[in-house]
C-alpha positions as CSV (number, residue, x, y, z in Angstrom):
1,M,-3.9,31.3,16.1
2,S,-6.7,32.8,14.0
3,Q,-10.2,31.4,13.7
4,S,-9.8,30.8,10.0
5,S,-6.7,28.6,10.5
6,E,-8.6,26.6,13.3
7,T,-11.6,25.9,11.1
8,Q,-9.5,25.1,7.9
9,P,-8.9,21.4,8.8
10,Q,-12.6,20.8,9.5
11,E,-13.6,22.5,6.2
12,D,-11.0,20.4,4.3
13,I,-12.4,17.2,5.8
14,E,-16.0,18.3,4.9
15,R,-15.0,19.0,1.3
16,A,-13.2,15.6,1.0
17,M,-16.4,13.9,2.2
18,G,-18.7,15.6,-0.4
19,G,-18.7,19.3,0.2
20,A,-18.7,21.8,3.0
21,D,-22.4,22.3,2.7
22,E,-23.1,18.6,3.5
23,P,-23.2,17.5,7.2
24,M,-20.7,15.1,8.6
25,P,-21.8,11.5,8.6
26,Q,-23.9,10.6,11.7
27,R,-22.0,8.6,14.3
28,L,-23.8,5.6,15.6
29,P,-24.2,5.0,19.3
30,P,-22.2,2.1,20.6
31,I,-23.6,-1.4,21.0
32,D,-23.7,-2.6,24.6
33,R,-23.9,-6.4,24.5
34,T,-23.9,-6.8,28.3
35,S,-27.1,-4.7,28.6
36,D,-28.6,-6.0,25.3
37,R,-28.6,-2.5,23.7
38,Y,-28.3,-2.7,20.0
39,P,-29.1,0.8,18.5
40,Y,-30.3,0.6,14.9
41,C,-30.0,-3.1,14.7
42,I,-32.1,-6.2,13.8
43,V,-31.5,-8.9,16.5
44,W,-32.1,-12.6,16.3
45,T,-32.2,-15.5,18.7
46,P,-32.7,-19.3,18.1
47,I,-36.1,-20.9,18.7
48,P,-35.7,-24.2,20.5
49,V,-36.3,-27.3,18.3
50,L,-37.2,-25.3,15.2
51,T,-33.7,-23.7,14.9
52,W,-32.1,-27.1,15.8
53,I,-33.6,-28.5,12.6
54,L,-33.4,-25.4,10.4
55,P,-30.6,-23.1,11.7
56,F,-31.6,-20.2,9.5
57,I,-35.0,-19.9,11.2
58,G,-35.2,-18.1,14.5
59,H,-36.9,-15.2,16.4
60,M,-36.2,-11.7,15.2
61,G,-36.6,-8.2,16.7
62,I,-35.8,-4.7,15.8
63,C,-34.2,-2.0,18.0
64,M,-35.0,1.6,18.5
65,S,-32.4,4.3,18.2
66,N,-31.6,4.0,21.9
67,G,-31.1,0.2,21.6
68,V,-34.4,-1.0,23.1
69,I,-35.5,-4.2,21.5
70,R,-39.0,-4.6,20.2
71,D,-40.3,-8.0,19.1
72,F,-43.6,-9.6,18.1
73,A,-43.6,-12.3,20.7
74,G,-47.1,-13.7,20.3
75,P,-50.7,-13.0,19.6
76,Y,-51.4,-9.3,20.3
77,L,-48.1,-8.9,22.1
78,V,-45.1,-6.8,21.1
79,T,-42.5,-6.9,23.9
80,E,-39.9,-4.4,24.8
81,D,-36.5,-5.5,26.0
82,N,-37.6,-9.1,26.7
83,M,-37.3,-11.2,23.6
84,A,-39.6,-14.2,23.5
85,F,-36.8,-16.8,23.2
86,G,-34.1,-15.2,25.2
87,R,-31.2,-12.8,24.7
88,P,-30.0,-12.0,21.1
89,T,-27.3,-14.3,19.7
90,R,-26.9,-12.4,16.4
91,Y,-27.4,-8.9,15.3
92,M,-27.2,-6.9,12.1
93,R,-26.3,-3.2,12.3
94,L,-28.2,-0.9,10.0
95,H,-27.8,2.9,9.6
96,P,-30.4,5.7,10.0
97,K,-28.7,7.6,7.1
98,N,-30.5,5.1,4.9
99,V,-33.9,6.4,6.2
100,E,-35.3,9.6,4.9
101,G,-35.8,11.5,8.2
102,G,-32.9,9.8,10.0
103,S,-33.3,8.7,13.7
104,Y,-36.8,10.2,14.1
105,A,-38.1,8.3,11.1
106,W,-36.4,5.1,12.3
107,D,-38.1,5.3,15.7
108,E,-41.4,6.2,14.2
109,G,-41.2,3.3,11.8
110,V,-40.5,0.8,14.6
111,T,-43.2,2.3,16.8
112,K,-45.8,2.2,14.1
113,A,-45.0,-1.5,13.3
114,S,-45.2,-2.3,17.0
115,V,-48.5,-0.7,17.5
116,L,-49.9,-2.5,14.4
117,Y,-48.6,-5.9,15.5
118,G,-50.0,-5.4,19.0
119,T,-53.4,-5.8,17.3
120,R,-52.5,-8.9,15.3
121,M,-52.7,-12.6,15.8
122,H,-49.3,-14.4,15.5
123,N,-49.0,-16.9,12.8
124,L,-45.7,-18.9,12.6
125,F,-45.8,-19.1,8.8
126,C,-47.4,-15.9,7.5
127,D,-47.5,-13.1,10.1
128,N,-44.7,-13.4,12.6
129,C,-41.7,-11.6,14.2
130,H,-39.9,-11.4,10.8
131,S,-43.1,-9.7,9.3
132,H,-43.0,-7.2,12.2
133,V,-39.4,-6.2,11.4
134,A,-40.2,-6.1,7.7
135,T,-43.1,-3.8,8.4
136,A,-40.9,-1.5,10.4
137,L,-38.4,-1.3,7.6
138,C,-41.1,-0.7,5.0
139,N,-42.6,2.1,7.3
140,M,-39.3,3.9,7.4
141,R,-38.6,3.1,3.7
142,Y,-35.1,1.7,4.7
143,L,-32.9,1.9,1.6
144,N,-35.8,3.6,-0.1
145,R,-37.7,0.2,-0.3
146,T,-41.1,-0.8,0.7
147,S,-40.7,-4.5,-0.4
148,W,-39.1,-5.9,2.8
149,N,-40.5,-9.3,3.8
150,M,-39.8,-12.2,6.1
151,I,-37.9,-14.3,3.5
152,I,-35.5,-11.5,2.6
153,L,-34.9,-10.7,6.3
154,C,-34.4,-14.4,7.2
155,F,-31.6,-14.9,4.6
156,W,-30.2,-11.4,5.1
157,M,-29.7,-12.1,8.8
158,F,-28.4,-15.6,8.1
159,L,-25.8,-14.4,5.6
160,C,-24.8,-11.0,7.0
161,G,-25.6,-11.1,10.8
162,Q,-22.8,-11.0,13.3
163,Y,-22.7,-13.2,16.4
164,V,-23.0,-11.3,19.7
165,N,-20.1,-13.5,21.1
166,F,-18.8,-17.0,20.9
167,C,-21.6,-18.3,23.2
168,G,-24.1,-16.9,20.7
169,F,-22.5,-19.0,18.0
170,V,-22.5,-22.1,20.2
171,K,-26.2,-21.5,21.2
172,T,-27.1,-21.3,17.6
173,W,-25.1,-24.1,16.1
174,L,-24.4,-26.8,18.8
175,P,-27.9,-28.3,18.9
176,F,-28.0,-28.5,15.1
177,L,-24.6,-30.2,15.0
178,I,-25.6,-32.7,17.8
179,L,-28.8,-33.5,15.9
180,I,-26.9,-34.1,12.6
181,T,-24.3,-36.2,14.4
182,I,-27.1,-38.4,15.9
183,I,-28.7,-38.8,12.5
184,V,-25.5,-39.7,10.8
185,L,-24.6,-42.2,13.5
186,L,-28.0,-43.8,13.3
187,A,-27.7,-44.0,9.5
188,V,-24.3,-45.6,9.7
189,Y,-24.9,-48.1,12.5
190,F,-28.6,-49.1,11.8
């Protein structure tokens, strides 16, 4: 078989995807839930009591291209692979193709945000883990935007995030459902 006939199918695929001069789309590394490796993801976990009352509020982190989780865990503290409130229960997969500079720019954006937040005081309402993730996305200009903020990320994760597994779903919603049931029962019988 000649070399031109061997490369012909590859060239046809490249042309169908936008031209032979454009590179093939970048394949993302796999997610490994057992090792808590979520490459190019935003991860989320419930905060006891607060998430029980308001299930859309929780603790957020962002992952490097190799899946290592970074989260703003407290005053002057950005942890690596040890989220402040436990293992992730939800995640949202993003793509480095939406970052000018790809994987390198992704990791650089997360690293710069982590260094910055390692010098900041944690504030539950104004400068928190969601702000850390938003800063990382702004640094890398994800989707060519620099207007990421904690409100956008809170609802984006709530509406578009996937549960890690069924236990993640239960850990997120069971306390809220128990609390609502108790309130309804108290309202009906008292």
